[in-house]
N, C-alpha and C positions, 0 to 999 in steps of 0.2 A: 733395459733387458725385457724381452717378451716372455711372459710366463703362460705356458699352455693351460687350458682349462682343466686338463686332466692331471695337472701337477699334484703329486701326493703331498699330504699335509706335512710329512716329515721334510720333504724338500723345502717347503716354504719356511718352516721353522728354522732349519739349519741356515738357510740363506739370509734371513732377515733378522734372526735373533741378535747378532752382534750389533747391528745398527740401532735396534730398539733399545738394548742395554745401554748404548752410547747416548741415546737421546732422552730417555725417560728415566730420571733419577730424582724425584721430588725431595727426597731427604738429604741429598748431597749438599744443598746450598742453604741449610738452616743449622742453627746452633743445637747442640745436644740438650736434652731435657734440663730446664732451668733449675738452678738451686735457689731455695727460698732464702732471701735476704730481707732484713727489715725495710719496709717500704719508705720509711722516713729518712733513710740514708740517701743523699744525692748521688753517691757513687755506688749504690746498691746494684743497679743493672750491670755495671762494669764487673764488680765482684761475682755477680751471678754468672755471667758469661765465662769469666776466667775459671771459676770453680767447676762450671759444667764440663769444661775440657778436662780438668784435673781429676774428675770423678767418673769419666767415661772409659769403658774398656777395663784393662788391667795393666799394672806396672809392667814395663818392658825393659827392666834394667838387667845388664849381663853379669854384674858382679855383686857379691855379698861381702861387705866389709865388717869384720868382727869389731864390736864396740864393748870394751870391758865394762861390766857392771860394777858401780862402786859398792863397796860393802857398808856396813853399819857406820855412819859418820863418827861414831864414838871410838871406832878402831884406831889405835894410837899409831898404826904404821900404814897410813893411806899412801905414802909415796910408792909403795911397791905396786899399787894398782894404777896410779896416775900415769898417763903416757903423754908426755910433752910432744910426741911426734904424731899422735893420732890426727890431729886437726891438719897438719901439713900433708898427711897422707890423703886425706879427704880432698883437700884443695888441689893436690897434684892430680887425683883422678878426675875432678871436675874440669880443671884447666886443659886437660889433655883429652877430653871428650869421651870419657869413660863413664857409663851410667852405672850407678850402684845403689843399693840399699844397705842400711846398717842393721846389725843384729847383735843385741846384747846377750849375755849368757842364757837367760831362760828361753829366748827364742831359738837360739842356735841349737840348744839341746833338743828341740822339737823337730829339727830339720832331718831329712832322709835323703838317700841316694836313689836315683832312678835314671837309667840309660845314660850314665855318665855325667849327670847333672845333679845339682843340689835342689831339692824341692822343700820350700818353706811356704806353708799355706798353699795359695794357688799360683805361686811364683816359682819360676825355673831360673837357675843361675848357673853359669858356666864355670865359675871359679869362686873360691873363698880366699879373701886376703886377710892375713894376720899381720897387723902393724907391729912394729917393734916394741911390744909390750914388755914390762919387766916381769910380769907374773901372769901365768895361766892357771886357773883353777883346775883341780884334778879332774872334775867332771867334764870339762872342755877337752883336756888332754886325752881322755878316754874316748870322747865323742869323735874327734877328728879323723881317726883312721876308718870309721865306718862311712865316711862321705867319699864317694867314688870320684868326684870332680877334682881338678887340680886345686891344691892348697898352696897359695903363694906366701911364703914367709919373707918379709921384706926388712932390710937393714937400712936402706936409704931410699929416697925417691928415684934416684937413677936406676938402682936395682929393680925397684917395682915396675918402672916402664920397660926395662929390658925383659923381665919375666912375662909381662903382659904381651909384648910382641912375639916372644918365643912360643907362648901359649896360643897365639893367633886369636886373642880376644878382640873382636872389632871395636873401633872407636868412631865417634862422630867428629870428623875433621873440621866441621863448622865451628867447633869450639876454639880453633886457631884464630879466629877473628876476635875472640873475647866473648862471644855469645854464650849465654847459659841456657840450658834446655832441660825439659823433662819430656820423656818419650813414653807413650802408652800404646798398647796394641788394641785393635778391635777387629771385628769380623772381616772387614774389607781392606784393612791396612793398618796405618799407624797415625796417632796424633802426636804433634810436637807442639809443646808450649815454649816459646822462645822469648828471651828477654836480652836486651842490649845494655849491659851495666857500664859500658865504656863511655868515654867522652867524645868519641867520634862516631859519625854515622857509618853504617854498613850498607853498601850498595853494590852487590856482587852476586855472581853464580856461586852457590854453596852446595857442596856434595852431601848426600844422605848415605848413612851406613845401612839403610833398609831399602828394599826394593819399592820402586814407585813408578807406575805407568802414568799417573797423573796426580795433581795435588790441588787443593783449594786452600786459599789464604782467608783467615777469619780475623777481623780487627775487633778486639773486645771493647773498644771505645764506642762502637756503633753497632746496633742490631743488624743493619742492612749492609755493612761494608764487607761483603764476601765476594770472592771471585776466583776463577780458575787461574792458577799460577803458570808462569812460563817455565817449562820443564824441558830439559834436554839430557841425553844419555851419552856418557863418555865411558865406554868400556862397560863393565858390569853395573856401574853405580849411576844413580840419577842425580842431576843437579837441579836445584830450584833457584830462580832468581828472586832475591829478597832485598827489601829496603826497610832498614829500621834505624830510626833516629836515636840518639842517646836517651836512655831511660825508657825506650818504647818496648811493648810487648806485642807479639803476634802469635796467632795459632795456626798450625798447618794440619790439614786432614788429608792423608795420602791414600791412594787406591793402588793395590798391588797389581790388578789386572785391567779393570774397567776404566774408561775414560768418560766420565759424566759430562754431559753438556749443559751449559748454563752461562751466566754472566761472567765476563772475562775481567780478571783483576787488572786495574789500570796503573801503569807505571808512569811516573812523572819525574821531570828534572827541572830546576830553575834554569831559564835561559835569558833572563835580563835582570838588572838590579831590581831590588826590592823597593817599594814605595812606602814611605812612612806615612801613617795616619797621625798627623801632628795635632789634630783637633781644629777648633778648641773643644775640649772634653768638659761635660757638665757632670758633676758628682752629686748624686741623690742618695741620702742615707735612709735606707729602709730599715725595718725592724731587726733583720738578721744578716744584712748585707749592704754593700755600697754599690750603687749602679752607676756605671760610667757610660755616658751617652755622647754620640757625635753623628754628624751628618757628612757624607762624602760623595763625590761624583764618581761614577764608574769610569775607571782609566780607559784611555783610547787604545792601549796596547792590545793587539790581537794575540791571543794565546789559547792553549787548550783548556785551561782552568786557572782559577785564582786560589791562592793559599792564604788565609788569614792567619797570621802568626802573632800570638800574644806575647811572645817572649817568655823569659824565665820567671813566671809568676809564682810557681811552687805552691799553688793553692788550687781549690776547686773554682772553676769558672763556668757560668752559664751565659751563652752567647745567643742573642736574638737579633737576626738581621731581617729587616722589612717584615716584621711580625712573624717570621718563622724562627722558632726556638730549637736550637740543637740540643743533643743530649749534653749533660754536664761534662766538662773535661776535668778529670781528676788525676791524670797521669801524663807525663811527657809522652809525645810532643803536644804542647798547648797550642794546636793549630787545627784549622778546618778547611775543607774544600767548600768554597762558597759560590763558584761560578754559576751554578744553577739558580741561585737565589738573588743574584744581583739584577737590579732594575737597570733600564737603559739610561736613566738620568741620575737622579739623586737617591741616595741610600740612607736608611737610618739604622744605627748600630747601637745596641745595648750590651754591656758586659757586666754581669753581676758577680762580685767577689765578696767572700765572707769577711775579708779584712781590707783596709785601705792599701792601695798600691800605686807605685809610680809606673804607669803603663808605658810600653815601648812597643806599639802595635805596628806591624807592616803587612802590606799586600805583596805577595810573591807571585809574579807570573810563572806559569808552569807550561812545559812542552811535554805532551804524551809521547812515549816511544815504546817500541816492541824490542824487548831484550833479544829475541831470537833473530831479529833482522839487522840490529845494530852492533857493530864492534865497539864496545865502550871500554 
């Protein structure tokens, strides 16, 4: 495009501002402010990164779940307060993708109504859920009519889900895969902290209940494992392509309008059988750990990357490959992308564990793919 010298500043501003916003966003690809964790903990950096997500912005839960406050434990009639269905109510909400906070008596009494929502502190809620408790204190009974938002009294979990659907309370359908999530809002979009508690990997397009023009994936296992996620739009909702192994956690940072430019998140899939590293392994007992060492040749298989899989060790592992030490692995998956650090010939591998273990280490050849281009 040819720009005349006499072009007004406003014209240039309007024309090029969108592309500048797309290209320049240095804060998009870094973790939020770190949280102080004792430096002597090998998993401290992992905890710090997780907590930085959980403390950024503010809670974005849609529902408030009443949680009865237990009276003096010397009360001879505690049974009228105890609700055996409270826990199932909370589990039903979580498993069906409804985000909620709990409110005991003293907090609920401080709530107020504003524009059809319940305000508690700085948080806004679309509805209050009263589980099938056997007793409501008189102060709570008096308080409930002052709250203008829907108040859902439930007698069963099926009634609860019906009432939520009728009240048009949005839910995160990604929970249908078994994922657990915590959602928080910030000035440019939302944060999601995701955890896969299931025994199966999740490898799919997952919808979000919040608007998202773009998203960035952050892996708390590594300071630098950050990249732009694959996003597509089906109707009014955005879908993010996510891969989570059993026990794995990831964070999402979404953007409601802008699309920051930066490194792209790489998606991989195994495309050939794994290769066992059968050793021989040499065990060296150190003051606080056992070091397992072996040498191996770089496989001849051509692939996009190699994954070093330590197997189900269920402890903290520090891996050093060819004098490059990776951040400690303290949570599943106990695996590392090592293609960049493999030598052309022989490689030396050290694995430090705090307890002795029977190692079953494998090299897995990976093929990179683009979810937007492949029908998987």
